[in-house]
C-alpha positions, 0 to 999 in steps of 0.5 A, a space after each residue: 528461488 534463490 534467497 542469495 540472488 540479488 534482483 534488479 529493480 527499475 522504478 518509474 515515477 521516482 518523483 512521487 512520494 511513494 517512489 521515493 519510499 520504495 527507493 529507501 527501502 530497496 536500497 537496503 533490501 537484502 535481495 533487490 537492487 537499484 538499476 535505474 530510475 525514471 522521472 521526467 521532472 527530475 531528469 540527470 539528477 542523482 538520486 542522493 540530490 533528491 533523496 531525504 536520506 543518504 543512500 548507498 547508491 547514487 543512481 542518476 535518474 533517467 527519463 525513459 520511454 516505455 520502449 526503452 524501458 522495456 529493453 533494460 530487461 530488468 527483473 522487476 519494474 515498478 510503475 509508481 505513476 498517477 492513475 491512467 497512465 500505466 498501459 503504454 509501459 505494461 504493453 511494451 513490457 509484455 511485448 518484450 516479456 523478459 521481465 520476472 515481476 511487474 508491479 503497479 501501484 495505480 488503481 488501474 489494474 485493481 479489477 483486472 483478473 489478469 493481475 494479482 491483487 494482494 494485501 499480504 494478510 488477506 491474499 495468497 499470491 497464487 501465480 498459476 501455470 499461466 504465470 510461467 510464460 509471462 511476467 507476474 503481474 501485481 497490482 498493489 492495493 490502495 492505501 485507504 482500501 488497505 485500511 478498510 479491508 484489514 479492519 473488515 475481513 476477520 469478521 466479514 463473515 458476521 458483517 450485515 449491511 454496508 460497513 461505514 468508513 471514515 477516513 482522514 489521510 495526510 495530504 501526501 495522500 494527494 500526490 505532488 501535483 498541486 490541487 486543493 486537496 494538498 494546497 497548504 493555504 486550504 488545509 491550514 487548521 482545516 479538514 476537507 471532505 471530498 469525492 463522498 460517494 463511489 470513491 475508487 476505494 469504496 469501489 475497491 474494497 466493495 470488489 474485493 471483499 464481495 461486499 458493498 461498503 460506504 466510505 467518506 474520505 478527508 484529508 487533513 493538514 498533516 503530511 503523512 498517515 491514515 486514520 480509519 474508523 470503521 462501523 459494522 452491523 452484525 448478524 449475531 450479538 458478540 462481545 468486545 473480548 470476542 471481537 478482540 479475540 478474533 482480530 488477534 487470531 486472525 493476525 496472529 502470524 502477520 508481523 505488520 498487523 498489530 491489534 491493541 485494546 486502546 484507540 490507535 493514533 497516526 503518530 504511532 504508525 507514522 514512519 512504520 510499516 505497521 497497520 494497528 487496529 484498535 479501539 474495539 467498541 461494542 454496543 450493548 446489544 452486541 450487534 454493533 461494533 467500531 474499529 479504528 485502523 491506522 497506517 502510514 499511507 506511504 508505507 503500509 498503504 503502499 511502498 512497504 505493501 509493494 515490497 512485501 507483495 514483491 518478496 511473496 511472488 518471489 518466494 522471499 522472506 515475507 518481510 525481507 527488507 522491512 525490518 530496521 531498513 528505512 534509516 532513519 526510520 525504525 520498525 516500531 512494534 505497538 503493544 
């Protein structure tokens, strides 16, 4: 790939929190440029009217149909839409077959073998020969699912039984459509459990780790961020030092995954592209452990990860656009 080339990007669903984060990242990405933005609710507004930071681009937002989007023949199309909405857009885009890459941020294609599912720290994007004659299809992992998999993968070969994952998310994870899980009155001084068995992300993690897990999601009154506490049982006895070293070695060459012995918290990851893993605790018999995984659900759990996957699929620098470019935020490296 030509690293000097600028790839054109269109985003469907820019009204959502993740769509807007993507706009801010792409605005300053060295290899990507915004070509168009689509949202029914924000039609005819300029992006600077609705963004919370000043952008270099002032594209007017349109309301584009699947056919209109396919006709644009944009290099990269990002579908930042709710679940069960992407299919008409994908069908039209594949009919035209001129796009370099299509990336879907919903859960619609996370179990589809025709799509590449990738947490960059865990998976290799293998495009294969069949991808030479059609667009690269990327399915971006879920935010909770990312936090869980990053906390389990380094020791997956030692795990016995179902890992127990207790997650708390900021209410931005419930999206912009009003609901009981993003209602300020419900959330005031409160934490709300929901979908406590067979959550989509429980199925997603179980499928991609090839190991069943249990997941209990909760939403709290803060806006963004995820704290995930994962309890594991092992086939053999290990020490805390061994556990910590294994995680350090596993993520040694991944710039956005950081391991620390202390328990991480949400304030350390909000506004950053990082996942911080810590609080490594092992039982006296060495056969049980607890690990805490924290990330920003809108960034490493969604938009930043989408950019990582786009970079890797196009053979660009793996974290191009994710170093100090999310003005006013800076990439924070946890000690």
